[in-house]
C-alpha positions in Angstrom: -72.2 -242.4 226.6 -72.4 -238.6 226.4 -69.2 -236.6 225.6 -67.4 -236.1 229.0 -65.9 -232.8 227.9 -69.4 -231.4 227.1 -70.6 -232.6 230.5 -67.6 -231.1 232.3 -68.1 -227.8 230.7 -71.5 -227.4 232.2 -72.5 -223.8 232.6 -68.9 -222.5 232.5 -69.0 -221.9 228.8 -72.0 -219.6 229.3 -70.1 -217.8 232.0 -67.3 -217.1 229.5 -69.8 -215.2 227.3 -70.4 -212.7 230.1 -70.3 -213.0 233.8 -73.2 -212.0 236.1 -73.1 -208.4 237.1 -70.4 -207.8 239.7 -68.4 -211.0 238.9 -65.3 -211.5 236.8 -65.3 -213.5 233.5 -64.0 -217.1 233.7 -60.6 -217.5 231.9 -61.0 -219.9 229.0 -57.7 -221.6 229.9 -59.1 -222.4 233.4 -62.2 -223.8 231.8 -60.1 -226.1 229.6 -58.0 -227.2 232.6 -61.2 -227.9 234.6 -62.6 -229.9 231.7 -59.5 -232.1 231.7 -59.5 -232.7 235.5 -63.2 -233.4 235.5 -63.0 -235.8 232.6 -60.3 -237.8 234.4 -62.3 -237.7 237.6 -65.4 -239.0 235.8 -63.5 -241.9 234.3 -62.3 -242.9 237.7 -65.7 -242.5 239.4 -67.6 -244.4 236.7 -65.1 -247.3 236.5 -66.1 -248.7 239.9 -69.6 -248.9 241.4 -68.2 -248.6 244.9 -66.4 -245.4 244.1 -69.5 -244.1 242.4 -71.7 -244.9 245.4 -69.3 -243.1 247.7 -69.1 -240.0 245.5 -72.9 -239.9 245.3 -73.1 -240.0 249.2 -70.5 -237.2 249.4 -72.5 -235.1 246.9 -75.7 -235.7 248.8 -74.0 -234.6 252.0 -72.7 -231.4 250.3 -76.2 -230.6 249.0 -77.7 -231.0 252.5 -75.0 -228.7 254.0 -75.6 -226.1 251.3 -79.4 -226.3 251.9 -78.8 -225.9 255.7 -76.7 -222.8 255.1 -79.2 -221.4 252.7 -82.0 -221.9 255.2 -80.0 -220.3 257.9 -79.1 -217.3 255.7 -82.7 -216.9 254.4 -84.5 -217.4 257.6 -81.9 -216.0 260.0 -83.0 -218.6 262.5 -81.5 -221.6 264.2 -79.7 -224.3 262.2 -81.6 -227.5 261.6 -81.2 -229.9 264.5 -80.3 -233.6 264.3 -78.7 -235.6 261.6 -79.2 -234.7 257.9 -82.3 -236.2 256.4 -82.1 -237.8 253.0 
């Protein structure tokens, strides 16, 4: 199993090196706190297949919502109609 702390860090370590122009740097203490919280969450999520399935569904829903907002912002048109596809 991969190191949970490495997984939790994701791109945050890169952000500490230098934020994108116009953004503030991420405080290393916040990154460490986030790693701890995410590591605990991952332990809970991966301990039960039912929990993992529910989390995956939630993430898929979040992704669809983000895609819809991105399409609305980029196209400036009407929001997608009907239930999310996926």
